Backbone as CSV, one residue per row, in Angstrom:
resi,resn,N_x,N_y,N_z,CA_x,CA_y,CA_z,C_x,C_y,C_z
1,MET,-41.807,36.033,-14.083,-40.989,37.160,-13.673,-39.852,36.715,-12.766
2,ALA,-40.117,35.779,-11.871,-39.077,35.299,-10.953,-37.928,34.675,-11.718
3,THR,-38.235,33.966,-12.795,-37.187,33.335,-13.596,-36.316,34.392,-14.265
4,ILE,-36.945,35.416,-14.791,-36.191,36.497,-15.437,-35.298,37.186,-14.406
5,ASN,-35.835,37.439,-13.209,-35.034,38.084,-12.170,-33.823,37.234,-11.799
6,LYS,-34.009,35.937,-11.681,-32.888,35.051,-11.340,-31.849,35.045,-12.442
7,GLU,-32.307,35.046,-13.697,-31.372,35.076,-14.822,-30.586,36.389,-14.828
8,LEU,-31.286,37.486,-14.619,-30.609,38.791,-14.560,-29.611,38.840,-13.416
9,GLU,-30.027,38.336,-12.262,-29.130,38.332,-11.109,-27.869,37.538,-11.400
10,ALA,-28.011,36.384,-12.034,-26.849,35.556,-12.365,-25.922,36.292,-13.335
11,LYS,-26.507,36.951,-14.333,-25.701,37.700,-15.298,-24.985,38.877,-14.627
12,ILE,-25.704,39.559,-13.744,-25.104,40.709,-13.050,-23.954,40.251,-12.166
13,ARG,-24.125,39.144,-11.475,-23.056,38.629,-10.606,-21.788,38.301,-11.400
14,SER,-21.960,37.938,-12.649,-20.797,37.564,-13.462,-20.075,38.782,-14.048
15,LEU,-20.680,39.953,-13.944,-20.060,41.163,-14.487,-18.872,41.606,-13.641
16,PRO,-17.899,42.256,-14.265,-16.816,42.876,-13.489,-17.395,44.013,-12.645
17,ASP,-16.709,44.357,-11.581,-17.196,45.393,-10.663,-17.493,46.710,-11.371
18,LYS,-16.633,47.111,-12.294,-16.841,48.380,-13.000,-18.150,48.352,-13.787
19,ALA,-18.439,47.240,-14.422,-19.684,47.120,-15.186,-20.892,47.134,-14.254
20,LYS,-20.751,46.520,-13.068,-21.848,46.546,-12.085,-22.132,47.978,-11.653
21,LEU,-21.072,48.742,-11.390,-21.250,50.133,-10.969,-21.905,50.966,-12.065
22,GLU,-21.516,50.729,-13.300,-22.127,51.451,-14.417,-23.608,51.099,-14.535
23,LEU,-23.943,49.842,-14.335,-25.337,49.410,-14.384,-26.142,50.050,-13.263
24,ILE,-25.590,50.049,-12.065,-26.262,50.670,-10.925,-26.489,52.155,-11.199
25,ASP,-25.465,52.828,-11.711,-25.576,54.250,-12.010,-26.680,54.499,-13.032
26,SER,-26.737,53.675,-14.049,-27.762,53.820,-15.082,-29.158,53.640,-14.503
27,ILE,-29.337,52.637,-13.664,-30.647,52.383,-13.050,-31.038,53.544,-12.140
28,LEU,-30.106,54.009,-11.318,-30.408,55.109,-10.410,-30.750,56.396,-11.160
29,MET,-30.067,56.643,-12.267,-30.357,57.831,-13.064,-31.778,57.762,-13.626
30,GLN,-32.235,56.580,-13.984,-33.594,56.423,-14.500,-34.633,56.624,-13.405
31,LEU,-34.284,56.242,-12.176,-35.223,56.361,-11.065,-35.250,57.763,-10.470
32,ASP,-34.168,58.503,-10.620,-34.033,59.817,-9.996,-34.571,60.906,-10.917
33,LYS,-35.880,60.945,-11.038,-36.512,61.952,-11.886,-36.807,63.196,-11.059
34,PRO,-36.554,64.370,-11.615,-36.841,65.601,-10.884,-38.336,65.726,-10.579
35,ASP,-38.641,66.261,-9.427,-40.021,66.507,-9.035,-40.098,67.966,-8.616
36,THR,-40.694,68.786,-9.450,-40.714,70.226,-9.203,-41.459,70.579,-7.920
37,GLU,-42.475,69.808,-7.557,-43.216,70.100,-6.330,-42.340,69.855,-5.102
38,ILE,-41.588,68.757,-5.102,-40.666,68.485,-3.990,-39.582,69.546,-3.931
39,ASP,-39.047,69.918,-5.084,-38.027,70.971,-5.126,-38.577,72.284,-4.558
40,ARG,-39.821,72.631,-4.899,-40.440,73.854,-4.411,-40.605,73.816,-2.884
41,ILE,-41.066,72.675,-2.376,-41.271,72.528,-0.937,-39.943,72.654,-0.189
42,TRP,-38.884,71.992,-0.702,-37.581,72.067,-0.032,-36.992,73.475,-0.102
43,ALA,-37.196,74.153,-1.225,-36.694,75.528,-1.342,-37.394,76.430,-0.333
44,GLU,-38.704,76.260,-0.178,-39.453,77.040,0.812,-38.968,76.726,2.228
45,GLU,-38.753,75.448,2.515,-38.252,75.045,3.835,-36.883,75.659,4.098
46,ALA,-36.006,75.636,3.100,-34.669,76.215,3.255,-34.762,77.718,3.533
47,ARG,-35.640,78.415,2.806,-35.817,79.855,3.048,-36.322,80.116,4.466
48,ASN,-37.301,79.317,4.902,-37.843,79.493,6.250,-36.795,79.229,7.319
49,ARG,-35.984,78.205,7.123,-34.924,77.907,8.093,-33.884,79.020,8.119
50,TRP,-33.525,79.542,6.948,-32.533,80.624,6.881,-33.060,81.867,7.598
51,LYS,-34.335,82.197,7.363,-34.930,83.356,8.035,-34.934,83.159,9.547
52,ALA,-35.292,81.963,10.000,-35.312,81.671,11.436,-33.910,81.760,12.015
53,TYR,-32.923,81.272,11.291,-31.529,81.351,11.737,-31.091,82.809,11.865
54,LYS,-31.360,83.587,10.828,-30.950,84.991,10.834,-31.653,85.769,11.942
55,ALA,-32.865,85.361,12.290,-33.628,86.038,13.345,-33.257,85.528,14.736
56,GLY,-32.344,84.560,14.804,-31.915,84.032,16.086,-32.927,83.085,16.724
57,LYS,-33.811,82.518,15.929,-34.851,81.635,16.452,-34.475,80.153,16.399
58,LEU,-33.311,79.851,15.851,-32.862,78.459,15.767,-31.669,78.236,16.677
59,LYS,-31.669,77.127,17.348,-30.506,76.736,18.143,-29.480,76.151,17.177
60,THR,-28.257,76.630,17.242,-27.217,76.119,16.360,-26.359,75.092,17.096
61,VAL,-25.707,74.255,16.313,-24.837,73.212,16.853,-23.501,73.324,16.127
62,SER,-22.417,73.309,16.865,-21.099,73.439,16.241,-20.720,72.147,15.513
63,TYR,-19.800,72.286,14.598,-19.273,71.130,13.871,-18.723,70.101,14.841
64,GLU,-18.002,70.565,15.839,-17.393,69.656,16.820,-18.463,68.858,17.562
65,GLN,-19.575,69.503,17.925,-20.661,68.792,18.598,-21.275,67.723,17.694
66,VAL,-21.464,68.073,16.444,-22.034,67.112,15.489,-21.112,65.911,15.341
67,MET,-19.822,66.162,15.180,-18.879,65.065,14.981,-18.748,64.207,16.240
68,ARG,-18.790,64.831,17.406,-18.733,64.076,18.660,-19.935,63.139,18.765
69,LYS,-21.108,63.665,18.444,-22.325,62.850,18.483,-22.244,61.730,17.447
70,HIS,-21.768,62.065,16.263,-21.634,61.066,15.195,-20.696,59.941,15.622
71,HIS,-19.543,60.298,16.151,-18.571,59.285,16.550,-19.081,58.440,17.706
72,SER,-19.777,59.065,18.650,-20.284,58.279,19.778,-21.403,57.353,19.339
73,ARG,-22.162,57.757,18.337,-23.282,56.944,17.870,-22.843,55.871,16.880
74,TRP,-21.966,56.233,15.926,-21.629,55.321,14.831,-20.221,54.753,14.888
75,GLY,-19.287,55.478,15.450,-17.896,55.042,15.445,-17.698,53.674,16.065
76,GLN,-18.270,53.446,17.222,-18.112,52.166,17.905,-18.866,51.052,17.192
77,LYS,-20.064,51.343,16.708,-20.901,50.327,16.083,-20.301,49.804,14.782
78,ARG,-19.603,50.659,14.071,-19.037,50.261,12.781,-17.578,49.863,12.885
79,GLY,-17.079,49.845,14.102,-15.695,49.447,14.294,-14.690,50.465,13.830
80,GLN,-15.101,51.723,13.726,-14.191,52.758,13.273,-13.502,53.386,14.483
81,ALA,-12.279,53.723,14.296,-11.535,54.404,15.352,-11.948,55.868,15.379
82,ASP,-11.945,56.450,16.552,-12.236,57.866,16.692,-10.991,58.642,16.272
83,LEU,-11.102,59.416,15.199,-9.966,60.129,14.642,-9.813,61.534,15.196
84,SER,-10.687,61.931,16.111,-10.596,63.306,16.612,-9.554,63.442,17.693
């Protein structure tokens, strides 16, 4: 198996970028199979969160607060300039 993996890796490295992206997309599509139980659980969670929000039981955070936190956490680490 290791030999086959090395051969595949060598062939993939020789592909043009567009072909690599198409291959990645194909592999991900095969791995991303729908799971009705997970979908059901997330739908229930979304309904519960919406009900809690409408009832005033959830603390909300503004877009500006989220972006400020994001920039302070990731902006410096990734070398990105703060665009705000």
